[in-house]
C-alpha positions as a Markdown table, in Angstrom:
| # | Residue | x | y | z |
|---|---|---|---|---|
| 1 | Unk | 45.5 | -10.2 | 93.5 |
| 2 | Unk | 42.4 | -11.9 | 94.5 |
| 3 | Unk | 43.6 | -13.6 | 97.7 |
| 4 | Unk | 44.8 | -10.3 | 99.3 |
| 5 | Unk | 43.1 | -9.5 | 102.6 |
| 6 | Unk | 43.2 | -6.7 | 105.1 |
| 7 | Unk | 45.6 | -7.5 | 107.9 |
| 8 | Unk | 44.0 | -8.3 | 111.2 |
| 9 | Unk | 44.0 | -5.6 | 113.8 |
| 10 | Unk | 44.5 | -8.1 | 116.7 |
| 11 | Unk | 48.3 | -8.2 | 116.2 |
| 12 | Unk | 50.2 | -7.1 | 119.3 |
| 13 | Unk | 52.0 | -3.8 | 119.1 |
| 14 | Unk | 55.4 | -5.3 | 119.3 |
| 15 | Unk | 54.9 | -7.5 | 116.2 |
| 16 | Unk | 56.0 | -6.0 | 112.8 |
| 17 | Unk | 54.8 | -7.5 | 109.5 |
| 18 | Unk | 57.4 | -8.9 | 107.2 |
| 19 | Unk | 58.3 | -6.5 | 104.4 |
| 20 | Unk | 59.6 | -7.9 | 101.1 |
| 21 | Unk | 62.5 | -5.9 | 99.6 |
| 22 | Unk | 61.6 | -2.9 | 101.7 |
| 23 | Unk | 58.4 | -2.3 | 99.8 |
| 24 | Unk | 55.8 | -5.0 | 100.1 |
| 25 | Unk | 54.1 | -5.8 | 103.4 |
| 26 | Unk | 53.2 | -9.5 | 103.1 |
| 27 | Unk | 50.8 | -9.6 | 106.1 |
| 28 | Unk | 47.8 | -9.0 | 103.7 |
| 29 | Unk | 48.5 | -12.2 | 101.7 |
| 30 | Unk | 47.1 | -15.5 | 102.8 |
| 31 | Unk | 49.2 | -18.7 | 102.6 |
| 32 | Unk | 47.6 | -19.9 | 99.4 |
| 33 | Unk | 48.4 | -16.7 | 97.6 |
| 34 | Unk | 52.0 | -16.7 | 98.8 |
| 35 | Unk | 52.5 | -20.2 | 97.5 |
| 36 | Unk | 51.0 | -19.2 | 94.2 |
| 37 | Unk | 53.4 | -16.2 | 94.0 |
| 38 | Unk | 56.3 | -18.5 | 94.9 |
| 39 | Unk | 55.4 | -21.0 | 92.1 |
| 40 | Unk | 55.2 | -18.2 | 89.5 |
| 41 | Unk | 58.5 | -16.8 | 90.7 |
| 42 | Unk | 60.2 | -20.2 | 90.5 |
| 43 | Unk | 58.8 | -21.0 | 87.1 |
| 44 | Unk | 60.0 | -17.6 | 85.7 |
| 45 | Unk | 63.3 | -17.7 | 87.6 |
| 46 | Unk | 62.7 | -14.4 | 89.4 |
| 47 | Unk | 61.9 | -13.3 | 92.9 |
| 48 | Unk | 58.4 | -12.9 | 94.4 |
| 49 | Unk | 58.8 | -9.1 | 94.4 |
| 50 | Unk | 59.4 | -9.2 | 90.6 |
| 51 | Unk | 56.2 | -11.1 | 90.2 |
| 52 | Unk | 54.3 | -8.5 | 92.2 |
| 53 | Unk | 55.9 | -5.6 | 90.2 |
| 54 | Unk | 55.0 | -7.4 | 87.0 |
| 55 | Unk | 51.4 | -7.8 | 88.1 |
| 56 | Unk | 51.1 | -4.2 | 89.1 |
| 57 | Unk | 52.7 | -3.0 | 85.8 |
| 58 | Unk | 50.3 | -5.3 | 83.8 |
| 59 | Unk | 47.3 | -3.9 | 85.8 |
| 60 | Unk | 48.4 | -0.3 | 85.2 |
| 61 | Unk | 48.9 | -0.9 | 81.5 |
| 62 | Unk | 45.4 | -2.5 | 81.3 |
| 63 | Unk | 43.8 | 0.5 | 83.0 |
| 64 | Unk | 45.7 | 2.9 | 80.8 |
| 65 | Unk | 44.6 | 1.0 | 77.7 |
| 66 | Unk | 41.0 | 1.1 | 78.8 |
| 67 | Unk | 41.2 | 4.8 | 79.4 |
| 68 | Unk | 42.7 | 5.4 | 76.0 |
| 69 | Unk | 40.0 | 3.3 | 74.4 |
| 70 | Unk | 37.3 | 5.8 | 75.5 |
| 71 | Unk | 39.1 | 8.6 | 73.6 |
| 72 | Unk | 39.3 | 6.4 | 70.4 |
| 73 | Unk | 35.6 | 5.6 | 70.2 |
| 74 | Unk | 33.8 | 7.5 | 67.5 |
| 75 | Unk | 30.6 | 8.8 | 68.7 |
| 76 | Unk | 27.9 | 9.3 | 66.1 |
| 77 | Unk | 25.2 | 11.8 | 66.5 |
| 78 | Unk | 21.9 | 10.5 | 67.6 |
| 79 | Unk | 20.2 | 12.0 | 64.6 |
| 80 | Unk | 21.6 | 9.2 | 62.5 |
| 81 | Unk | 19.9 | 6.7 | 64.7 |
| 82 | Unk | 16.5 | 8.4 | 64.4 |
| 83 | Unk | 16.9 | 8.4 | 60.6 |
| 84 | Unk | 17.6 | 4.7 | 60.5 |
| 85 | Unk | 14.5 | 3.9 | 62.7 |
| 86 | Unk | 12.3 | 6.0 | 60.3 |
| 87 | Unk | 13.6 | 4.0 | 57.3 |
| 88 | Unk | 12.1 | 0.7 | 58.5 |
């Protein structure tokens, strides 16, 4: 999530950040990003936490797919490339 920022360290010691559903500290989100999450949640008929979970699942799936892609690439020996350059 692009709008996520580090929480400021100037918060007094007696202030606790708001935690969404016991898992998500929301003090790292700016107002614009929270409104965006809220719009997506309302449009999909789900809660903000569900939107966050879905985004994380999507990101993890993308990372796994990219990692699997490396294993599927066929690497040809460099000898074939030299042969091709000698042909021209």
